[in-house]
C-alpha positions in Angstrom: -11.8 1.1 -24.4 -8.4 0.7 -25.5 -6.9 3.0 -23.1 -8.7 1.0 -19.8 -6.9 -2.2 -20.9 -3.2 -0.3 -21.6 -3.8 1.3 -18.2 -4.6 -2.0 -16.6 -1.7 -3.9 -18.5 0.7 -0.9 -17.1 -0.4 -1.5 -13.6 0.2 -4.8 -14.0 3.8 -4.7 -15.6 4.8 -1.8 -12.8 3.4 -3.9 -9.9 5.2 -7.1 -11.2 8.2 -5.0 -11.5 8.2 -3.3 -7.9 7.8 -6.9 -6.8 10.6 -8.3 -8.2 12.9 -5.7 -7.1 13.6 -5.2 -3.3 16.6 -3.3 -2.0 20.1 -4.5 -2.8 22.8 -5.5 0.0 26.2 -6.1 0.3 28.1 -9.3 -0.5 30.6 -10.6 1.8 34.0 -12.1 0.6 34.4 -14.8 3.0 37.7 -13.5 5.1 39.3 -14.6 8.0 36.8 -11.5 10.0 33.8 -13.1 8.6 34.7 -16.5 9.4 35.0 -15.6 13.0 32.1 -13.5 13.5 29.7 -15.9 11.3 26.9 -14.9 9.1 24.4 -13.8 11.8 26.7 -11.0 13.5 27.9 -9.6 9.9 24.2 -9.4 8.7 23.8 -7.1 11.9 26.7 -5.5 11.3 25.6 -4.7 7.2 22.0 -3.6 9.5 24.2 -1.1 11.5 26.2 0.1 8.6 22.7 0.7 7.0 21.3 2.4 9.9 24.5 4.9 10.0 24.0 5.6 6.6 20.9 6.8 6.7 21.3 8.7 9.7 24.2 10.3 8.1 22.3 11.8 5.1 22.7 9.2 3.0 19.9 7.8 2.0 19.7 4.5 0.0 17.4 5.8 -2.7 16.6 9.3 -5.0 13.5 9.1 -5.5 13.5 12.9 -7.1 16.1 11.6 -9.6 13.9 8.6 -11.3 10.6 10.9 -10.5 12.3 13.5 -13.0 13.5 10.4 -15.7 9.8 9.9 -16.1 8.4 13.3 -16.4 11.8 13.7 -18.7 10.5 11.2 -20.8 6.8 12.0 -21.3 7.7 15.3 -22.4 10.0 14.1 -25.0 7.3 11.5 -26.4 4.6 14.3 -26.3 7.1 16.5 -28.5 7.9 13.4 -30.6 4.2 12.4 -30.6 2.9 15.5 -31.6 5.7 16.7 -34.3 4.6 13.2 -36.3 0.6 13.4 -35.8 1.6 17.0 -37.7 3.4 15.5 -40.6 0.9 12.6 -41.0 -2.2 14.8 -40.7 -3.6 13.4 -37.2 -5.1 14.7 -34.3 -2.0 16.7 -32.7 -3.4 16.5 -29.6 -3.7 12.7 -29.6 -0.6 11.7 -30.9 1.2 13.6 -28.5 -0.7 12.1 -25.4 -0.8 9.0 -27.0 3.5 8.6 -27.5 4.0 10.8 -24.5 1.7 8.6 -22.1 3.8 5.4 -23.9 7.2 7.4 -23.3 6.7 7.8 -19.7 4.9 4.5 -19.5 8.1 2.9 -20.5 10.2 4.8 -18.4 8.5 4.2 -14.9 8.9 0.3 -15.7 12.5 0.9 -16.1 13.0 3.2 -12.9 11.2 0.4 -11.3 13.6 -2.2 -12.6 16.3 0.4 -11.4 14.9 1.1 -7.5 16.5 -2.0 -6.1 19.6 0.0 -6.8 21.2 2.1 -3.9 22.4 5.6 -4.6 26.4 5.8 -4.5 26.7 7.9 -1.6 24.9 5.0 0.2 26.7 2.3 -1.2 30.2 4.3 -0.6 29.1 5.2 3.2 28.2 1.3 3.8 31.0 -0.1 2.1 33.4 2.1 4.4 31.7 1.1 7.3 31.7 -2.7 6.6 35.7 -2.3 5.5 36.2 -0.7 8.8 34.6 -3.5 10.9 37.1 -6.0 8.9 34.8 -6.9 6.2 35.5 -7.2 2.2 32.6 -6.3 0.2 32.9 -7.8 -3.4 29.6 -6.0 -4.5 25.4 -5.6 -3.9 23.2 -7.9 -4.7 
């Protein structure tokens, strides 16, 4: 029964983390060009640069890296749990499963919080595209 409650709690945390994380977008410095074209045109230019980046293969996210981090954390946690359980004289399989699951869950939540961060190559592409249009990117939010 404990694992069912823990699983439900984990699912709730993951949903909340995902809901609070949207894709980040460039923040523009209010230079002469932005003042001249206005925010509506600037947002359209941002969208255009994002689309160009995606078409060029500079995707915004690297889901494979996040999945690898979660799997790696789970494997390390399982090994640590097995060692600890063996030393303590407890059920090695249960210790490995519990610790590995907890490590993977923690890593999944962490990756969920980072999910809105665009890949570096994507950011660089969009920043350059906007710079060529006359904008100054001061960060991503």
